C-alpha positions as CSV (number, residue, x, y, z in Angstrom):
1,X,-17.3,29.4,-26.9
2,X,-18.5,26.8,-24.5
3,X,-16.5,25.7,-21.5
4,X,-17.1,22.1,-20.4
5,X,-15.8,20.8,-17.1
6,X,-15.4,17.2,-16.3
7,X,-14.8,15.4,-13.1
8,X,-11.2,14.2,-12.7
9,X,-10.6,10.8,-14.2
10,X,-10.2,7.9,-11.8
11,X,-6.8,6.3,-12.4
12,X,-5.8,2.8,-11.4
13,X,-2.3,1.4,-11.0
14,X,-0.8,-1.8,-9.7
15,X,2.5,-2.3,-8.0
16,X,3.8,-5.9,-7.5
17,X,6.8,-6.9,-5.3
18,X,8.1,-10.0,-3.6
19,X,8.9,-10.1,0.1
20,X,11.1,-12.9,1.4
21,X,12.8,-11.6,4.5
22,X,11.8,-10.4,8.0
23,X,11.4,-6.6,8.0
24,X,11.3,-6.2,4.2
25,X,8.6,-3.9,2.9
26,X,7.1,-2.9,-0.4
27,X,7.7,0.5,-2.0
28,X,5.3,3.1,-0.7
29,X,2.5,3.9,-3.2
30,X,0.2,6.9,-3.2
31,X,-3.5,6.1,-3.2
32,X,-6.8,7.8,-3.1
33,X,-10.3,6.2,-3.3
34,X,-10.2,2.4,-3.3
35,X,-7.1,0.2,-2.5
36,X,-6.9,-3.6,-3.0
37,X,-4.0,-5.7,-1.8
38,X,-3.6,-9.3,-3.1
39,X,-1.0,-11.6,-1.6
40,X,0.1,-15.0,-2.8
41,X,3.2,-17.0,-2.4
42,X,5.0,-20.0,-1.0
43,X,5.7,-18.8,2.6
44,X,4.7,-21.4,5.2
45,X,4.7,-18.9,8.1
46,X,4.2,-15.2,7.9
47,X,2.8,-12.1,9.5
48,X,2.4,-9.1,7.2
49,X,1.1,-5.7,8.2
50,X,-0.6,-3.2,5.9
51,X,0.7,0.3,6.8
52,X,-0.6,3.8,6.0
53,X,1.2,7.1,6.0
54,X,-0.6,10.5,5.6
55,X,0.2,12.3,2.4
56,X,1.5,15.3,4.2
57,X,4.6,15.1,6.3
58,X,8.1,14.0,5.3
59,X,8.0,16.4,2.3
60,X,4.8,15.1,0.8
61,X,1.9,17.3,-0.2
62,X,-1.9,16.9,0.4
63,X,-2.4,15.8,-3.2
64,X,0.1,12.9,-2.9
65,X,2.8,14.6,-4.9
66,X,6.2,15.2,-3.6
67,X,8.6,12.5,-2.3
68,X,7.4,9.3,-0.8
69,X,7.8,9.2,3.0
70,X,10.9,7.7,4.4
71,X,10.8,4.0,5.4
72,X,11.6,4.9,9.1
73,X,9.1,7.7,9.5
74,X,7.2,7.6,12.8
75,X,3.9,8.4,10.8
76,X,3.6,4.9,9.4
77,X,0.7,3.1,11.2
78,X,-0.6,-0.4,10.8
79,X,-4.1,-0.7,9.5
80,X,-6.4,-3.7,10.1
81,X,-5.3,-7.1,11.3
82,X,-2.1,-8.9,10.5
83,X,-2.2,-11.1,7.5
84,X,-1.1,-14.6,8.6
85,X,-2.4,-16.9,5.8
86,X,-2.0,-17.1,2.0
87,X,-3.7,-16.3,-0.3
88,X,-5.1,-13.1,1.0
89,X,-7.1,-10.2,-0.4
90,X,-7.8,-7.0,1.6
91,X,-9.6,-3.8,0.6
92,X,-9.5,-0.4,2.1
93,X,-11.3,2.9,1.3
94,X,-9.0,5.9,1.3
95,X,-11.1,9.0,1.7
96,X,-8.2,11.4,1.1
97,X,-4.7,10.8,-0.3
98,X,-2.2,8.6,1.6
99,X,0.8,6.4,1.1
100,X,0.4,2.6,1.6
101,X,2.8,-0.3,1.9
102,X,3.0,-3.9,3.2
103,X,5.7,-4.9,5.7
104,X,6.8,-8.5,6.4
105,X,7.0,-8.6,10.2
106,X,8.0,-12.2,10.0
107,X,8.2,-14.5,7.0
108,X,9.7,-18.0,6.5
109,X,9.5,-21.1,4.3
110,X,9.2,-19.1,1.1
111,X,8.1,-15.7,-0.2
112,X,5.0,-13.6,-0.6
113,X,4.1,-11.8,-3.8
114,X,2.3,-8.5,-2.9
115,X,0.2,-6.7,-5.5
116,X,-1.2,-3.3,-4.4
117,X,-3.8,-1.8,-6.7
118,X,-5.0,1.8,-6.3
119,X,-8.3,3.2,-7.5
120,X,-9.8,-0.3,-7.4
């Protein structure tokens, strides 16, 4: 018998949501490796922040399993500069496992469609 081991497969997934009100945010998504966020829409004025939450804490586990962190958790931190123009594409490298989301600090004159792709 021969035992063959293989590196874990790299999985990709995309989550898309529409933000159209101040304070609204996307659902948290667990990510490892690459992360790409694409934003399009009709908003004429906006300020969006990309936020990261460590996988551990709020009941989550280091491998990203367990419940998503609560929306009001103090462990959410903004990453990078605010997004203030559409369309926008931003990329991040996640060396471990973390939860990511996009929050509309301010948005008016339309909406913003946010697509978060993991493993990209």
